[in-house]
All heavy atoms as TSV, in Angstrom:
chain	resi	resn	atom	element	x	y	z
A	1	MET	N	N	0.871	-1.197	0.027
A	1	MET	CA	C	-0.038	-0.001	0.014
A	1	MET	C	C	0.883	1.277	-0.023
A	1	MET	O	O	1.916	1.327	0.694
A	1	MET	CB	C	-0.989	-0.022	1.221
A	1	MET	CG	C	-1.841	1.187	1.242
A	1	MET	SD	S	-3.089	1.101	2.526
A	1	MET	CE	C	-4.429	0.319	1.627
A	2	THR	N	N	0.515	2.242	-0.720
A	2	THR	CA	C	1.251	3.446	-0.869
A	2	THR	C	C	1.135	4.295	0.372
A	2	THR	O	O	0.074	4.438	0.939
A	2	THR	CB	C	0.783	4.253	-2.042
A	2	THR	OG1	O	0.858	3.456	-3.234
A	2	THR	CG2	C	1.546	5.493	-2.312
A	3	LYS	N	N	2.268	4.838	0.890
A	3	LYS	CA	C	2.235	5.757	1.980
A	3	LYS	C	C	2.365	7.185	1.475
A	3	LYS	O	O	3.179	7.444	0.555
A	3	LYS	CB	C	3.447	5.411	2.877
A	3	LYS	CG	C	3.295	4.070	3.499
A	3	LYS	CD	C	4.411	3.711	4.461
A	3	LYS	CE	C	4.263	2.339	4.986
A	3	LYS	NZ	N	5.456	1.789	5.566
A	4	ILE	N	N	1.639	8.118	2.073
A	4	ILE	CA	C	1.611	9.459	1.656
A	4	ILE	C	C	3.002	10.097	1.616
A	4	ILE	O	O	3.338	10.808	0.665
A	4	ILE	CB	C	0.600	10.322	2.509
A	4	ILE	CG1	C	-0.783	9.847	2.219
A	4	ILE	CG2	C	0.790	11.783	2.237
A	4	ILE	CD1	C	-1.866	10.498	2.917
A	5	GLN	N	N	3.812	9.827	2.610
A	5	GLN	CA	C	5.173	10.422	2.642
A	5	GLN	C	C	6.045	9.908	1.564
A	5	GLN	O	O	7.036	10.542	1.166
A	5	GLN	CB	C	5.832	10.171	4.022
A	5	GLN	CG	C	6.059	8.698	4.339
A	5	GLN	CD	C	4.947	8.046	5.182
A	5	GLN	OE1	O	3.883	8.466	5.160
A	5	GLN	NE2	N	5.335	6.984	5.861
A	6	ASP	N	N	5.659	8.832	0.872
A	6	ASP	CA	C	6.440	8.335	-0.263
A	6	ASP	C	C	6.044	8.892	-1.614
A	6	ASP	O	O	6.709	8.608	-2.628
A	6	ASP	CB	C	6.322	6.773	-0.317
A	6	ASP	CG	C	6.924	6.092	0.914
A	6	ASP	OD1	O	7.774	6.713	1.549
A	6	ASP	OD2	O	6.462	4.941	1.228
A	7	LEU	N	N	5.006	9.664	-1.635
A	7	LEU	CA	C	4.478	10.157	-2.935
A	7	LEU	C	C	5.325	11.255	-3.515
A	7	LEU	O	O	5.411	11.441	-4.764
A	7	LEU	CB	C	3.051	10.643	-2.778
A	7	LEU	CG	C	2.019	9.545	-2.550
A	7	LEU	CD1	C	0.648	10.178	-2.328
A	7	LEU	CD2	C	2.037	8.579	-3.684
A	8	ASN	N	N	6.017	12.093	-2.781
A	8	ASN	CA	C	6.783	13.220	-3.212
A	8	ASN	C	C	5.972	14.096	-4.146
A	8	ASN	O	O	6.334	14.293	-5.289
A	8	ASN	CB	C	8.072	12.724	-3.872
A	8	ASN	CG	C	8.943	11.942	-2.982
A	8	ASN	OD1	O	9.203	12.317	-1.805
A	8	ASN	ND2	N	9.417	10.788	-3.436
A	9	PRO	N	N	4.828	14.599	-3.652
A	9	PRO	CA	C	3.995	15.371	-4.538
A	9	PRO	C	C	4.550	16.720	-4.871
A	9	PRO	O	O	5.325	17.304	-4.116
A	9	PRO	CB	C	2.725	15.531	-3.743
A	9	PRO	CG	C	3.195	15.492	-2.298
A	9	PRO	CD	C	4.314	14.525	-2.288
A	10	GLU	N	N	4.217	17.253	-6.048
A	10	GLU	CA	C	4.545	18.607	-6.450
A	10	GLU	C	C	3.141	19.325	-6.473
A	10	GLU	O	O	2.205	18.813	-7.035
A	10	GLU	CB	C	5.148	18.601	-7.805
A	10	GLU	CG	C	6.531	18.045	-7.829
A	10	GLU	CD	C	7.134	18.073	-9.268
A	10	GLU	OE1	O	7.002	19.095	-9.954
A	10	GLU	OE2	O	7.680	17.036	-9.635
A	11	TYR	N	N	3.130	20.496	-5.884
A	11	TYR	CA	C	1.820	21.223	-5.815
A	11	TYR	C	C	1.803	22.325	-6.823
A	11	TYR	O	O	2.772	23.032	-7.077
A	11	TYR	CB	C	1.676	21.782	-4.436
A	11	TYR	CG	C	1.482	20.734	-3.325
A	11	TYR	CD1	C	2.602	20.387	-2.540
A	11	TYR	CD2	C	0.307	20.035	-3.147
A	11	TYR	CE1	C	2.432	19.348	-1.634
A	11	TYR	CE2	C	0.174	19.002	-2.198
A	11	TYR	CZ	C	1.210	18.657	-1.449
A	11	TYR	OH	O	1.152	17.715	-0.529
A	12	ILE	N	N	0.634	22.559	-7.395
A	12	ILE	CA	C	0.345	23.639	-8.241
A	12	ILE	C	C	-0.496	24.626	-7.357
A	12	ILE	O	O	-1.475	24.254	-6.777
A	12	ILE	CB	C	-0.437	23.234	-9.455
A	12	ILE	CG1	C	0.405	22.261	-10.274
A	12	ILE	CG2	C	-0.805	24.454	-10.328
A	12	ILE	CD1	C	-0.262	21.661	-11.451
A	13	THR	N	N	0.015	25.873	-7.310
A	13	THR	CA	C	-0.671	26.871	-6.431
A	13	THR	C	C	-1.187	27.992	-7.238
A	13	THR	O	O	-0.808	28.227	-8.404
A	13	THR	CB	C	0.365	27.434	-5.429
A	13	THR	OG1	O	1.436	28.027	-6.112
A	13	THR	CG2	C	0.864	26.299	-4.488
A	14	ASP	N	N	-2.108	28.733	-6.623
A	14	ASP	CA	C	-2.665	29.912	-7.305
A	14	ASP	C	C	-1.771	31.070	-6.962
A	14	ASP	O	O	-0.694	30.999	-6.334
A	14	ASP	CB	C	-4.116	30.198	-6.879
A	14	ASP	CG	C	-4.262	30.473	-5.371
A	14	ASP	OD1	O	-3.270	30.739	-4.709
A	14	ASP	OD2	O	-5.399	30.496	-4.915
A	15	LYS	N	N	-2.100	32.288	-7.368
A	15	LYS	CA	C	-1.278	33.479	-7.153
A	15	LYS	C	C	-1.037	33.827	-5.713
A	15	LYS	O	O	-0.110	34.467	-5.380
A	15	LYS	CB	C	-1.885	34.679	-7.927
A	15	LYS	CG	C	-1.832	34.497	-9.409
A	15	LYS	CD	C	-2.482	35.750	-10.109
A	15	LYS	CE	C	-2.415	35.533	-11.607
A	15	LYS	NZ	N	-3.058	36.623	-12.270
A	16	LYS	N	N	-1.966	33.350	-4.852
A	16	LYS	CA	C	-1.778	33.620	-3.405
A	16	LYS	C	C	-1.086	32.483	-2.689
A	16	LYS	O	O	-0.993	32.513	-1.490
A	16	LYS	CB	C	-3.192	33.837	-2.801
A	16	LYS	CG	C	-3.889	35.064	-3.254
A	16	LYS	CD	C	-5.172	35.315	-2.591
A	16	LYS	CE	C	-5.821	36.606	-3.099
A	16	LYS	NZ	N	-7.040	36.869	-2.392
A	17	GLY	N	N	-0.586	31.464	-3.446
A	17	GLY	CA	C	0.138	30.424	-2.851
A	17	GLY	C	C	-0.741	29.292	-2.315
A	17	GLY	O	O	-0.181	28.401	-1.655
A	18	ARG	N	N	-2.019	29.327	-2.569
A	18	ARG	CA	C	-2.876	28.266	-2.106
A	18	ARG	C	C	-2.779	27.038	-2.987
A	18	ARG	O	O	-2.821	27.222	-4.204
A	18	ARG	CB	C	-4.337	28.723	-2.008
A	18	ARG	CG	C	-4.543	29.809	-0.955
A	18	ARG	CD	C	-5.988	30.212	-0.905
A	18	ARG	NE	N	-6.242	30.879	-2.248
A	18	ARG	CZ	C	-7.072	31.984	-2.380
A	18	ARG	NH1	N	-7.649	32.453	-1.347
A	18	ARG	NH2	N	-7.279	32.459	-3.570
A	19	LYS	N	N	-2.653	25.859	-2.405
A	19	LYS	CA	C	-2.566	24.626	-3.214
A	19	LYS	C	C	-3.867	24.365	-3.935
A	19	LYS	O	O	-4.896	24.376	-3.335
A	19	LYS	CB	C	-2.227	23.460	-2.320
A	19	LYS	CG	C	-0.823	23.576	-1.652
A	19	LYS	CD	C	-0.590	22.401	-0.716
A	19	LYS	CE	C	0.704	22.597	0.006
A	19	LYS	NZ	N	0.880	21.562	1.089
A	20	LYS	N	N	-3.724	24.187	-5.219
A	20	LYS	CA	C	-4.904	23.905	-6.053
A	20	LYS	C	C	-4.951	22.515	-6.691
A	20	LYS	O	O	-5.976	21.986	-6.961
A	20	LYS	CB	C	-5.036	24.933	-7.223
A	20	LYS	CG	C	-5.303	26.343	-6.708
A	20	LYS	CD	C	-6.682	26.413	-6.088
A	20	LYS	CE	C	-7.044	27.808	-5.606
A	20	LYS	NZ	N	-8.364	27.809	-5.048
A	21	SER	N	N	-3.724	21.983	-7.014
A	21	SER	CA	C	-3.660	20.709	-7.646
A	21	SER	C	C	-2.336	20.041	-7.173
A	21	SER	O	O	-1.486	20.699	-6.615
A	21	SER	CB	C	-3.606	20.843	-9.175
A	21	SER	OG	O	-4.781	21.412	-9.617
A	22	VAL	N	N	-2.246	18.764	-7.497
A	22	VAL	CA	C	-0.989	18.047	-7.156
A	22	VAL	C	C	-0.544	17.172	-8.311
A	22	VAL	O	O	-1.422	16.680	-9.080
A	22	VAL	CB	C	-1.236	17.199	-5.890
A	22	VAL	CG1	C	-2.216	16.111	-6.186
A	22	VAL	CG2	C	0.079	16.600	-5.373
A	23	VAL	N	N	0.745	17.078	-8.451
A	23	VAL	CA	C	1.333	16.295	-9.543
A	23	VAL	C	C	2.141	15.184	-8.883
A	23	VAL	O	O	2.964	15.464	-8.012
A	23	VAL	CB	C	2.209	17.132	-10.473
A	23	VAL	CG1	C	2.857	16.278	-11.500
A	23	VAL	CG2	C	1.435	18.272	-11.056
A	24	ILE	N	N	1.885	13.927	-9.280
A	24	ILE	CA	C	2.628	12.803	-8.798
A	24	ILE	C	C	3.061	11.930	-10.007
A	24	ILE	O	O	2.365	12.014	-11.054
A	24	ILE	CB	C	1.892	11.988	-7.725
A	24	ILE	CG1	C	0.646	11.407	-8.308
A	24	ILE	CG2	C	1.643	12.725	-6.456
A	24	ILE	CD1	C	-0.029	10.445	-7.399
A	25	PRO	N	N	4.141	11.181	-9.877
A	25	PRO	CA	C	4.483	10.340	-10.998
A	25	PRO	C	C	3.405	9.309	-11.327
A	25	PRO	O	O	2.697	8.823	-10.412
A	25	PRO	CB	C	5.768	9.576	-10.471
A	25	PRO	CG	C	6.294	10.531	-9.428
A	25	PRO	CD	C	5.127	11.145	-8.815
A	26	ILE	N	N	3.257	8.946	-12.559
A	26	ILE	CA	C	2.213	8.066	-12.981
A	26	ILE	C	C	2.219	6.707	-12.318
A	26	ILE	O	O	1.175	6.121	-11.956
A	26	ILE	CB	C	2.179	7.857	-14.562
A	26	ILE	CG1	C	0.961	7.179	-15.046
A	26	ILE	CG2	C	3.436	7.161	-15.041
A	26	ILE	CD1	C	-0.312	8.044	-14.928
A	27	GLU	N	N	3.405	6.225	-12.049
A	27	GLU	CA	C	3.527	4.910	-11.341
A	27	GLU	C	C	2.919	5.016	-9.950
A	27	GLU	O	O	2.186	4.103	-9.494
A	27	GLU	CB	C	5.013	4.513	-11.180
A	27	GLU	CG	C	5.738	4.250	-12.442
A	27	GLU	CD	C	6.278	5.530	-13.111
A	27	GLU	OE1	O	6.333	6.584	-12.432
A	27	GLU	OE2	O	6.653	5.477	-14.260
A	28	GLU	N	N	3.072	6.132	-9.268
A	28	GLU	CA	C	2.520	6.293	-7.953
A	28	GLU	C	C	0.987	6.484	-8.043
A	28	GLU	O	O	0.272	5.995	-7.192
A	28	GLU	CB	C	3.160	7.470	-7.200
A	28	GLU	CG	C	4.637	7.178	-6.852
A	28	GLU	CD	C	5.321	8.374	-6.258
A	28	GLU	OE1	O	4.729	9.495	-6.087
A	28	GLU	OE2	O	6.601	8.284	-6.050
A	29	PHE	N	N	0.561	7.170	-9.096
A	29	PHE	CA	C	-0.865	7.341	-9.310
A	29	PHE	C	C	-1.544	5.991	-9.523
A	29	PHE	O	O	-2.617	5.721	-8.983
A	29	PHE	CB	C	-1.107	8.322	-10.478
A	29	PHE	CG	C	-2.517	8.455	-10.908
A	29	PHE	CD1	C	-3.392	9.130	-10.097
A	29	PHE	CD2	C	-3.046	7.820	-12.065
A	29	PHE	CE1	C	-4.751	9.332	-10.449
A	29	PHE	CE2	C	-4.304	7.988	-12.439
A	29	PHE	CZ	C	-5.199	8.687	-11.642
A	30	GLU	N	N	-0.939	5.184	-10.376
A	30	GLU	CA	C	-1.504	3.831	-10.642
A	30	GLU	C	C	-1.477	2.959	-9.398
A	30	GLU	O	O	-2.465	2.229	-9.208
A	30	GLU	CB	C	-0.697	3.184	-11.786
A	30	GLU	CG	C	-0.917	3.836	-13.107
A	30	GLU	CD	C	-0.003	3.359	-14.205
A	30	GLU	OE1	O	1.028	2.732	-13.958
A	30	GLU	OE2	O	-0.354	3.716	-15.360
A	31	GLU	N	N	-0.454	3.073	-8.555
A	31	GLU	CA	C	-0.521	2.316	-7.269
A	31	GLU	C	C	-1.680	2.776	-6.410
A	31	GLU	O	O	-2.329	1.968	-5.786
A	31	GLU	CB	C	0.855	2.499	-6.562
A	31	GLU	CG	C	1.964	1.735	-7.102
A	31	GLU	CD	C	3.248	1.865	-6.291
A	31	GLU	OE1	O	3.180	1.984	-5.026
A	31	GLU	OE2	O	4.307	1.879	-6.854
A	32	LEU	N	N	-1.921	4.118	-6.367
A	32	LEU	CA	C	-3.045	4.635	-5.606
A	32	LEU	C	C	-4.327	4.103	-6.092
A	32	LEU	O	O	-5.216	3.691	-5.301
A	32	LEU	CB	C	-3.057	6.144	-5.643
A	32	LEU	CG	C	-1.990	6.879	-4.758
A	32	LEU	CD1	C	-2.081	8.384	-4.999
A	32	LEU	CD2	C	-2.237	6.577	-3.339
A	33	LEU	N	N	-4.480	4.079	-7.430
A	33	LEU	CA	C	-5.725	3.511	-7.942
A	33	LEU	C	C	-5.909	2.024	-7.601
A	33	LEU	O	O	-7.025	1.600	-7.265
A	33	LEU	CB	C	-5.754	3.661	-9.507
A	33	LEU	CG	C	-5.920	5.057	-10.049
A	33	LEU	CD1	C	-5.846	4.997	-11.604
A	33	LEU	CD2	C	-7.182	5.645	-9.570
A	34	GLU	N	N	-4.825	1.285	-7.644
A	34	GLU	CA	C	-4.934	-0.147	-7.246
A	34	GLU	C	C	-5.349	-0.235	-5.773
A	34	GLU	O	O	-6.179	-1.099	-5.396
A	34	GLU	CB	C	-3.568	-0.865	-7.434
A	34	GLU	CG	C	-3.290	-1.140	-8.898
A	34	GLU	CD	C	-1.959	-1.861	-9.076
A	34	GLU	OE1	O	-1.482	-2.496	-8.182
A	34	GLU	OE2	O	-1.410	-1.728	-10.193
A	35	ASP	N	N	-4.742	0.593	-4.932
A	35	ASP	CA	C	-5.133	0.498	-3.501
A	35	ASP	C	C	-6.574	0.898	-3.286
A	35	ASP	O	O	-7.248	0.273	-2.495
A	35	ASP	CB	C	-4.251	1.537	-2.720
A	35	ASP	CG	C	-2.772	1.159	-2.650
A	35	ASP	OD1	O	-2.472	-0.025	-2.891
A	35	ASP	OD2	O	-1.965	2.005	-2.213
A	36	ILE	N	N	-7.078	1.865	-3.995
A	36	ILE	CA	C	-8.483	2.273	-3.954
A	36	ILE	C	C	-9.395	1.125	-4.371
A	36	ILE	O	O	-10.378	0.769	-3.742
A	36	ILE	CB	C	-8.775	3.558	-4.729
A	36	ILE	CG1	C	-8.090	4.714	-4.068
A	36	ILE	CG2	C	-10.282	3.784	-4.879
A	36	ILE	CD1	C	-8.053	5.980	-4.934
A	37	GLU	N	N	-9.002	0.452	-5.537
A	37	GLU	CA	C	-9.812	-0.642	-5.968
A	37	GLU	C	C	-9.797	-1.750	-4.948
A	37	GLU	O	O	-10.883	-2.379	-4.752
A	37	GLU	CB	C	-9.260	-1.194	-7.296
A	37	GLU	CG	C	-9.447	-0.235	-8.496
A	37	GLU	CD	C	-8.722	-0.646	-9.714
A	37	GLU	OE1	O	-7.924	-1.639	-9.719
A	37	GLU	OE2	O	-8.912	0.058	-10.750
A	38	ASP	N	N	-8.676	-2.051	-4.295
A	38	ASP	CA	C	-8.634	-3.055	-3.237
A	38	ASP	C	C	-9.529	-2.738	-2.086
A	38	ASP	O	O	-10.288	-3.563	-1.585
A	38	ASP	CB	C	-7.218	-3.261	-2.751
A	38	ASP	CG	C	-6.272	-3.910	-3.775
A	38	ASP	OD1	O	-6.807	-4.453	-4.790
A	38	ASP	OD2	O	-5.071	-3.809	-3.553
A	39	LEU	N	N	-9.546	-1.454	-1.703
A	39	LEU	CA	C	-10.380	-0.985	-0.579
A	39	LEU	C	C	-11.874	-1.087	-0.900
A	39	LEU	O	O	-12.730	-1.529	-0.118
A	39	LEU	CB	C	-10.057	0.421	-0.213
A	39	LEU	CG	C	-8.705	0.622	0.518
A	39	LEU	CD1	C	-8.367	2.097	0.569
A	39	LEU	CD2	C	-8.730	-0.035	1.860
A	40	VAL	N	N	-12.192	-0.839	-2.141
A	40	VAL	CA	C	-13.604	-0.883	-2.621
A	40	VAL	C	C	-14.032	-2.359	-2.582
A	40	VAL	O	O	-15.119	-2.696	-2.104
A	40	VAL	CB	C	-13.794	-0.275	-4.018
A	40	VAL	CG1	C	-15.086	-0.636	-4.640
A	40	VAL	CG2	C	-13.631	1.235	-4.041
A	41	THR	N	N	-13.200	-3.302	-3.128
A	41	THR	CA	C	-13.514	-4.675	-3.113
A	41	THR	C	C	-13.722	-5.184	-1.715
A	41	THR	O	O	-14.676	-5.921	-1.402
A	41	THR	CB	C	-12.367	-5.485	-3.792
A	41	THR	OG1	O	-12.306	-5.001	-5.206
A	41	THR	CG2	C	-12.667	-6.938	-3.756
A	42	ALA	N	N	-12.810	-4.787	-0.790
A	42	ALA	CA	C	-12.947	-5.214	0.628
A	42	ALA	C	C	-14.230	-4.733	1.233
A	42	ALA	O	O	-14.945	-5.430	1.942
A	42	ALA	CB	C	-11.749	-4.760	1.483
A	43	ALA	N	N	-14.605	-3.460	0.941
A	43	ALA	CA	C	-15.841	-2.901	1.503
A	43	ALA	C	C	-17.062	-3.591	0.938
A	43	ALA	O	O	-18.001	-3.892	1.674
A	43	ALA	CB	C	-15.886	-1.386	1.169
A	44	GLU	N	N	-16.999	-3.941	-0.329
A	44	GLU	CA	C	-18.122	-4.617	-0.963
A	44	GLU	C	C	-18.314	-6.032	-0.407
A	44	GLU	O	O	-19.410	-6.537	-0.338
A	44	GLU	CB	C	-17.952	-4.724	-2.506
A	44	GLU	CG	C	-18.098	-3.397	-3.194
A	44	GLU	CD	C	-17.700	-3.456	-4.671
A	44	GLU	OE1	O	-17.073	-4.433	-5.123
A	44	GLU	OE2	O	-18.025	-2.507	-5.375
A	45	ARG	N	N	-17.203	-6.654	0.058
A	45	ARG	CA	C	-17.303	-8.007	0.521
A	45	ARG	C	C	-17.384	-8.166	2.036
A	45	ARG	O	O	-17.350	-9.290	2.525
A	45	ARG	CB	C	-16.077	-8.743	0.014
A	45	ARG	CG	C	-16.070	-8.886	-1.547
A	45	ARG	CD	C	-14.866	-9.602	-1.982
A	45	ARG	NE	N	-14.923	-9.797	-3.457
A	45	ARG	CZ	C	-13.955	-10.339	-4.175
A	45	ARG	NH1	N	-12.924	-10.847	-3.589
A	45	ARG	NH2	N	-14.094	-10.436	-5.441
A	46	LYS	N	N	-17.484	-7.120	2.747
A	46	LYS	CA	C	-17.326	-7.155	4.203
A	46	LYS	C	C	-18.420	-7.999	4.846
A	46	LYS	O	O	-18.238	-8.583	5.950
A	46	LYS	CB	C	-17.290	-5.831	4.817
A	46	LYS	CG	C	-18.614	-4.969	4.745
A	46	LYS	CD	C	-18.447	-3.647	5.420
A	46	LYS	CE	C	-19.673	-2.814	5.378
A	46	LYS	NZ	N	-20.743	-3.232	6.271
A	47	ASP	N	N	-19.597	-8.099	4.172
A	47	ASP	CA	C	-20.719	-8.816	4.845
A	47	ASP	C	C	-20.815	-10.237	4.249
A	47	ASP	O	O	-21.765	-11.008	4.574
A	47	ASP	CB	C	-22.021	-8.104	4.603
A	47	ASP	CG	C	-22.029	-6.810	5.324
A	47	ASP	OD1	O	-21.467	-6.699	6.487
A	47	ASP	OD2	O	-22.630	-5.803	4.869
A	48	GLU	N	N	-19.899	-10.660	3.368
A	48	GLU	CA	C	-19.975	-12.029	2.809
A	48	GLU	C	C	-19.636	-13.012	3.913
A	48	GLU	O	O	-18.819	-12.731	4.733
A	48	GLU	CB	C	-18.978	-12.111	1.658
A	48	GLU	CG	C	-19.422	-11.412	0.396
A	48	GLU	CD	C	-18.490	-11.629	-0.799
A	48	GLU	OE1	O	-17.591	-12.448	-0.673
A	48	GLU	OE2	O	-18.652	-10.955	-1.824
A	49	PRO	N	N	-20.249	-14.208	3.809
A	49	PRO	CA	C	-19.826	-15.201	4.771
A	49	PRO	C	C	-18.425	-15.672	4.608
A	49	PRO	O	O	-17.840	-15.591	3.471
A	49	PRO	CB	C	-20.807	-16.339	4.467
A	49	PRO	CG	C	-21.350	-16.119	3.092
A	49	PRO	CD	C	-21.240	-14.598	2.874
A	50	THR	N	N	-17.781	-16.115	5.671
A	50	THR	CA	C	-16.426	-16.575	5.533
A	50	THR	C	C	-16.366	-18.112	5.782
A	50	THR	O	O	-17.365	-18.713	6.327
A	50	THR	CB	C	-15.507	-15.892	6.581
A	50	THR	OG1	O	-16.038	-16.191	7.861
A	50	THR	CG2	C	-15.505	-14.368	6.375
A	51	ILE	N	N	-15.236	-18.714	5.322
A	51	ILE	CA	C	-15.022	-20.131	5.617
A	51	ILE	C	C	-13.630	-20.258	6.214
A	51	ILE	O	O	-12.784	-19.424	6.055
A	51	ILE	CB	C	-15.182	-20.987	4.398
A	51	ILE	CG1	C	-14.171	-20.580	3.261
A	51	ILE	CG2	C	-16.634	-20.913	3.839
A	51	ILE	CD1	C	-14.167	-21.569	2.084
A	52	SER	N	N	-13.402	-21.364	6.886
A	52	SER	CA	C	-12.103	-21.612	7.490
A	52	SER	C	C	-11.049	-21.925	6.431
A	52	SER	O	O	-11.353	-22.253	5.286
A	52	SER	CB	C	-12.176	-22.786	8.503
A	52	SER	OG	O	-12.365	-23.980	7.759
A	53	HIS	N	N	-9.826	-21.818	6.787
A	53	HIS	CA	C	-8.683	-22.167	5.836
A	53	HIS	C	C	-8.785	-23.607	5.366
A	53	HIS	O	O	-8.609	-23.920	4.191
A	53	HIS	CB	C	-7.370	-21.878	6.547
A	53	HIS	CG	C	-6.217	-22.077	5.592
A	53	HIS	ND1	N	-5.373	-23.135	5.667
A	53	HIS	CD2	C	-5.749	-21.333	4.555
A	53	HIS	CE1	C	-4.440	-23.055	4.715
A	53	HIS	NE2	N	-4.669	-21.944	4.004
A	54	LYS	N	N	-9.169	-24.518	6.307
A	54	LYS	CA	C	-9.244	-25.933	5.972
A	54	LYS	C	C	-10.366	-26.160	4.972
A	54	LYS	O	O	-10.232	-26.907	4.031
A	54	LYS	CB	C	-9.550	-26.755	7.274
A	54	LYS	CG	C	-9.626	-28.245	6.936
A	54	LYS	CD	C	-9.918	-29.061	8.142
A	54	LYS	CE	C	-10.013	-30.547	7.893
A	54	LYS	NZ	N	-10.587	-31.003	6.657
A	55	GLU	N	N	-11.536	-25.451	5.187
A	55	GLU	CA	C	-12.689	-25.548	4.256
A	55	GLU	C	C	-12.248	-25.076	2.841
A	55	GLU	O	O	-12.571	-25.661	1.851
A	55	GLU	CB	C	-13.853	-24.785	4.771
A	55	GLU	CG	C	-14.536	-25.380	5.975
A	55	GLU	CD	C	-15.655	-24.447	6.487
A	55	GLU	OE1	O	-15.339	-23.282	6.817
A	55	GLU	OE2	O	-16.804	-24.960	6.623
A	56	LEU	N	N	-11.498	-23.983	2.825
A	56	LEU	CA	C	-11.045	-23.478	1.510
A	56	LEU	C	C	-10.160	-24.457	0.834
A	56	LEU	O	O	-10.336	-24.796	-0.332
A	56	LEU	CB	C	-10.278	-22.174	1.716
A	56	LEU	CG	C	-9.624	-21.621	0.509
A	56	LEU	CD1	C	-10.628	-21.278	-0.597
A	56	LEU	CD2	C	-8.767	-20.433	0.851
A	57	LEU	N	N	-9.157	-25.030	1.597
A	57	LEU	CA	C	-8.264	-26.036	1.037
A	57	LEU	C	C	-9.082	-27.242	0.494
A	57	LEU	O	O	-8.806	-27.759	-0.597
A	57	LEU	CB	C	-7.263	-26.457	2.014
A	57	LEU	CG	C	-6.166	-25.408	2.396
A	57	LEU	CD1	C	-5.264	-25.936	3.422
A	57	LEU	CD2	C	-5.432	-24.972	1.082
A	58	ASP	N	N	-10.017	-27.725	1.320
A	58	ASP	CA	C	-10.846	-28.904	0.888
A	58	ASP	C	C	-11.602	-28.554	-0.396
A	58	ASP	O	O	-11.679	-29.411	-1.280
A	58	ASP	CB	C	-11.867	-29.245	2.045
A	58	ASP	CG	C	-11.135	-29.835	3.226
A	58	ASP	OD1	O	-9.956	-30.304	3.086
A	58	ASP	OD2	O	-11.817	-29.937	4.310
A	59	GLU	N	N	-12.148	-27.396	-0.469
A	59	GLU	CA	C	-12.888	-26.991	-1.683
A	59	GLU	C	C	-11.974	-26.910	-2.905
A	59	GLU	O	O	-12.372	-27.363	-4.014
A	59	GLU	CB	C	-13.563	-25.672	-1.417
A	59	GLU	CG	C	-14.626	-25.242	-2.456
A	59	GLU	CD	C	-15.401	-23.999	-2.088
A	59	GLU	OE1	O	-15.841	-23.927	-0.926
A	59	GLU	OE2	O	-15.489	-23.092	-2.946
A	60	LEU	N	N	-10.851	-26.327	-2.724
A	60	LEU	CA	C	-9.899	-26.208	-3.855
A	60	LEU	C	C	-9.453	-27.651	-4.318
A	60	LEU	O	O	-9.275	-27.866	-5.507
A	60	LEU	CB	C	-8.680	-25.378	-3.498
A	60	LEU	CG	C	-8.991	-23.864	-3.260
A	60	LEU	CD1	C	-7.733	-23.177	-2.620
A	60	LEU	CD2	C	-9.423	-23.244	-4.529
A	61	LYS	N	N	-9.221	-28.505	-3.351
A	61	LYS	CA	C	-8.776	-29.890	-3.716
A	61	LYS	C	C	-9.927	-30.589	-4.420
A	61	LYS	O	O	-9.719	-31.281	-5.440
A	61	LYS	CB	C	-8.441	-30.661	-2.437
A	61	LYS	CG	C	-7.060	-30.250	-1.883
A	61	LYS	CD	C	-6.757	-30.964	-0.629
A	61	LYS	CE	C	-5.444	-30.442	-0.035
A	61	LYS	NZ	N	-5.147	-31.072	1.308
A	62	LYS	N	N	-11.147	-30.399	-3.934
A	62	LYS	CA	C	-12.321	-31.002	-4.566
A	62	LYS	C	C	-12.454	-30.606	-6.023
A	62	LYS	O	O	-12.866	-31.346	-6.919
A	62	LYS	CB	C	-13.563	-30.654	-3.772
A	62	LYS	CG	C	-14.818	-31.315	-4.371
A	62	LYS	CD	C	-16.084	-30.895	-3.558
A	62	LYS	CE	C	-16.671	-29.851	-4.451
A	62	LYS	NZ	N	-17.775	-29.127	-3.838
A	63	ASP	N	N	-12.167	-29.306	-6.315
A	63	ASP	CA	C	-12.238	-28.747	-7.665
A	63	ASP	C	C	-10.984	-28.949	-8.470
A	63	ASP	O	O	-10.834	-28.374	-9.569
A	63	ASP	CB	C	-12.610	-27.294	-7.602
A	63	ASP	CG	C	-13.994	-27.036	-6.965
A	63	ASP	OD1	O	-14.826	-27.951	-7.014
A	63	ASP	OD2	O	-14.202	-25.897	-6.493
A	64	ASP	N	N	-10.071	-29.773	-7.928
A	64	ASP	CA	C	-8.729	-30.057	-8.569
A	64	ASP	C	C	-7.984	-28.804	-8.884
A	64	ASP	O	O	-7.350	-28.683	-9.972
A	64	ASP	CB	C	-8.984	-30.895	-9.860
A	64	ASP	CG	C	-9.345	-32.296	-9.610
A	64	ASP	OD1	O	-8.891	-32.869	-8.607
A	64	ASP	OD2	O	-10.194	-32.839	-10.346
A	65	LEU	N	N	-8.061	-27.832	-8.028
A	65	LEU	CA	C	-7.310	-26.526	-8.241
A	65	LEU	C	C	-5.967	-26.553	-7.481
A	65	LEU	O	O	-5.097	-25.755	-7.813
A	65	LEU	CB	C	-8.197	-25.338	-7.832
A	65	LEU	CG	C	-9.421	-25.163	-8.721
A	65	LEU	CD1	C	-10.307	-24.060	-8.082
A	65	LEU	CD2	C	-9.005	-24.848	-10.113
A	66	ILE	N	N	-5.829	-27.478	-6.530
A	66	ILE	CA	C	-4.581	-27.712	-5.916
A	66	ILE	C	C	-4.340	-29.160	-5.689
A	66	ILE	O	O	-5.209	-29.965	-5.755
A	66	ILE	CB	C	-4.443	-26.968	-4.559
A	66	ILE	CG1	C	-5.508	-27.364	-3.533
A	66	ILE	CG2	C	-4.441	-25.459	-4.761
A	66	ILE	CD1	C	-5.282	-26.863	-2.141
């Protein structure tokens, strides 16, 4: 997950020096988007039922996935 202190943002300011926009490298922007997508997925799935690790392994074995 991206940490804010690692972004090294460049700010675009207005004539009074107020921050209006930020520029970050595209790689860091893409990492942020991935982090947001992961958070959205986790939020959407928070109420889904869970199964134990053993149940998961049994199910994967039954489906010949492991």
